[in-house]
Structures are given as C-alpha cells and as structure tokens.
N, C-alpha and C positions, 0 to 999 in steps of 0.2 A: 504494499500499500504506500502512495507517496501523497504527502499533503503539500497541494500547491496554494500560491497567494495570489489574488488579483489586487495589485495594489492600487489601481485605479478607482475600485469600488470598495476596497479595504475590507475584503473577507478572504476566508480561507475554505477550502473543500478537499475531501479525498477522492484521489482517483483509485477506485476500486470498483470491482465486478459487482454490478447490481443484479445479477441472475435475471436478466430480461426474460419476460414472459415469451417473445420471439426474437431471439438472440440474433443481430446480424453478424456477428463473429461465426455462428455455427453454419449459417447459410452461405457465408463467404468462403468457408474453409475448404480447399480442393482436395486434400489429402482425408478428410473425414477424421482429423485428430481432437477436433472440439465436438463434444457430446454432451448431452444432457441426461441426467440420471432420471428414469422415469418415477422412481419412487420419491425422491427428497426435492427435484427440479434444480440440483446444483449443476452448474455448466462447468465441465472440466476440460483440461487440455493435456494430451499425451504427447511429450516433449519427443519421445522416441519417433513417432509418425511424422513430425512437423517438419515441412519441406523449406520453411523459412522463406515463404512467399511474401509474409506481411500482409496479407489481404485484411486478416483480423485485427491485425493494428489499425489499418486504415479506417475500417468501417465502426469500430468500436465508439459509440457517441460519449462514453465516459472516460476514454484514455485508459482504461483499465487493462489492456494488454500492451506488453512492452516487448522490445527486441533485445535478444541477448547476442549480442554481436560477436563475442568470442565463440560460441556454439552455432550461431546462425540458426537460432530458433525463435519462436514466440514464447513469451512467459507470461503467465498470469496467475492470481491467487487462486488456491485450491481448497481454501477453508481450512488449511491445515488438516487435510485428510488423513483419519485416522486418530486424530484427538477429538475430545469431548469439546473442546472450547477452544477458537482459532487463538494463536500466540498474541496476535496484535490486541485482542479484546483482554486476554490474562494481563498483559504489561501495560495497558493504558493508565496512567497516572492519575487521570480526573474522571475514570469512570464513563467517558462520552462513549466509547465504543460498547455496544451491546449485540450481543448474539442471542436473538430469541425468534419465535414463530411469530409472524405478523398475522393476526387476526383478520385483516383487510385484503389479505393476497393468500388464497388457499394454495395448497401444494397441488403441482400438476396431477392429472390423472393418467 
C-alpha cells in the first residue's frame, strides 16, 4: 500500500486494491494471472504467470497495481493471503485501517 498526497487540495489517500465488483485489471489481463476468488471476492495476482505487459497497471483506476521492474512483473496487494488480518492493519499506529466485512457490499455469488 502506498500513501499519496495531493498537495493542491491538501489531502492524503491510499493506493490500495479496492476489490472492484467488475475489476478492469481482471478483464485486461492477457495471461489470466489475475483472478477473483468466487467465495471471498478477493482479486489476486499470480506473479509466476504474469507476462509483464502492464495492462493491469494502466487500467486500474486506483493505482493499486504496480510494476516490479527488477522481475518484470506486476505486483498488487494480496491482503496477506494466509494471515487472519493484513499486516498493514496490524501495524497501523492510529487504527485508521480496518479489515472487516462491509454490510453494504455483499460477497459475490
């Protein structure tokens, strides 16, 4: 996750995957390395299958997918797969980050 500042309008925002209902990155991925878990709705990226075309980087409206220039693949948050709570939530000093199920956005069917 990256924190960006808009100095003109004086606010900060996170560049983090919003787990879109209809992810543009998923549709743009030519290798199929971006997938959505049908049970949780989490959008994941498989680095091993990534061709490094950067289409997902270009279409993400939130800037949540980045380029790993050393390995020539795209990278994105995987919500610390395998952990109960993402590391960013656990270490947030102010408690501003919360990992919870939203009632206004049901899980995909």
